[in-house]
C-alpha positions as CSV (number, residue, x, y, z in Angstrom):
1,X,-9.8,-4.9,-7.0
2,X,-12.2,-2.1,-6.3
3,X,-12.0,-2.9,-2.6
4,X,-8.2,-2.6,-2.6
5,X,-8.3,0.7,-4.4
6,X,-10.9,2.0,-1.9
7,X,-8.8,0.8,1.0
8,X,-5.7,2.5,-0.4
9,X,-7.6,5.8,-0.9
10,X,-8.9,5.5,2.7
11,X,-5.4,5.0,3.9
12,X,-4.2,8.1,2.1
13,X,-7.0,10.2,3.5
14,X,-6.3,8.8,7.0
15,X,-2.7,9.7,6.5
16,X,-3.5,13.4,6.5
17,X,-3.4,13.5,10.3
18,X,-3.9,16.5,12.6
19,X,-0.5,16.0,14.3
20,X,1.8,17.2,11.6
21,X,2.6,16.5,8.0
22,X,1.2,13.4,6.3
23,X,3.3,10.3,6.2
24,X,4.6,9.1,2.8
25,X,3.3,5.7,1.8
26,X,5.9,3.2,0.5
27,X,4.7,1.2,-2.5
28,X,6.1,-1.9,-4.2
29,X,5.0,-3.6,-7.4
30,X,6.2,-6.9,-8.9
31,X,5.6,-8.7,-12.2
32,X,6.8,-12.2,-12.6
33,X,6.9,-14.4,-15.7
34,X,7.2,-18.2,-15.2
35,X,6.1,-21.5,-16.6
36,X,2.7,-21.0,-15.1
37,X,2.2,-17.6,-16.8
38,X,2.4,-14.0,-15.6
39,X,1.7,-13.0,-12.0
40,X,1.3,-9.4,-10.7
41,X,1.6,-8.3,-7.1
42,X,1.9,-5.1,-5.1
43,X,1.9,-3.7,-1.7
44,X,1.6,-0.4,0.1
45,X,2.8,0.3,3.7
46,X,2.9,3.3,6.0
47,X,5.3,3.4,9.0
48,X,5.1,5.6,12.1
49,X,7.6,4.8,14.8
50,X,7.3,1.1,15.7
51,X,4.0,0.6,14.0
52,X,3.7,-0.4,10.3
53,X,0.4,-0.7,8.4
54,X,0.6,-2.6,5.1
55,X,-1.8,-3.8,2.4
56,X,-0.7,-6.2,-0.4
57,X,-2.3,-8.2,-3.2
Protein backbone atom coordinates (compact mmCIF):
# COMPACT_ATOMS: atom_id res chain seq x y z
CA UNK A 1 0.00 0.00 0.00
CA UNK A 2 2.90 2.35 0.75
CA UNK A 3 4.31 1.71 -2.72
CA UNK A 4 1.01 2.67 -4.33
CA UNK A 5 0.83 5.89 -2.30
CA UNK A 6 4.44 6.72 -3.21
CA UNK A 7 3.76 6.04 -6.90
CA UNK A 8 0.67 8.25 -6.85
CA UNK A 9 2.63 11.05 -5.16
CA UNK A 10 5.34 10.70 -7.81
CA UNK A 11 2.71 10.90 -10.56
CA UNK A 12 1.30 14.10 -9.06
CA UNK A 13 4.79 15.64 -8.88
CA UNK A 14 5.56 14.57 -12.43
CA UNK A 15 2.25 16.10 -13.45
CA UNK A 16 3.63 19.58 -12.71
CA UNK A 17 5.30 19.77 -16.10
CA UNK A 18 7.18 22.69 -17.60
CA UNK A 19 4.98 22.92 -20.69
CA UNK A 20 1.90 24.44 -19.09
CA UNK A 21 -0.58 23.88 -16.33
CA UNK A 22 -0.61 20.52 -14.58
CA UNK A 23 -2.99 17.83 -15.74
CA UNK A 24 -5.84 16.86 -13.43
CA UNK A 25 -5.74 13.19 -12.44
CA UNK A 26 -8.98 11.23 -12.62
CA UNK A 27 -9.68 8.92 -9.69
CA UNK A 28 -12.13 6.09 -9.19
CA UNK A 29 -12.88 4.14 -6.00
CA UNK A 30 -15.12 1.10 -5.58
CA UNK A 31 -16.41 -0.85 -2.60
CA UNK A 32 -18.23 -4.14 -3.20
CA UNK A 33 -20.07 -6.32 -0.73
CA UNK A 34 -20.75 -9.92 -1.71
CA UNK A 35 -20.95 -13.44 -0.37
CA UNK A 36 -17.15 -13.57 -0.13
CA UNK A 37 -16.95 -10.41 1.99
CA UNK A 38 -16.03 -6.81 1.25
CA UNK A 39 -13.59 -5.84 -1.51
CA UNK A 40 -12.10 -2.41 -2.09
CA UNK A 41 -10.51 -1.12 -5.28
CA UNK A 42 -9.41 2.11 -6.85
CA UNK A 43 -7.59 3.63 -9.77
CA UNK A 44 -5.99 6.89 -10.85
CA UNK A 45 -5.26 7.91 -14.42
CA UNK A 46 -3.84 10.88 -16.27
CA UNK A 47 -4.59 11.52 -19.95
CA UNK A 48 -2.68 13.76 -22.35
CA UNK A 49 -3.68 13.51 -26.00
CA UNK A 50 -3.66 9.88 -27.10
CA UNK A 51 -1.60 8.71 -24.10
CA UNK A 52 -3.17 7.53 -20.83
CA UNK A 53 -1.18 6.53 -17.75
CA UNK A 54 -3.13 4.64 -15.11
CA UNK A 55 -2.53 2.90 -11.81
CA UNK A 56 -5.07 0.69 -10.06
CA UNK A 57 -5.34 -1.62 -7.08
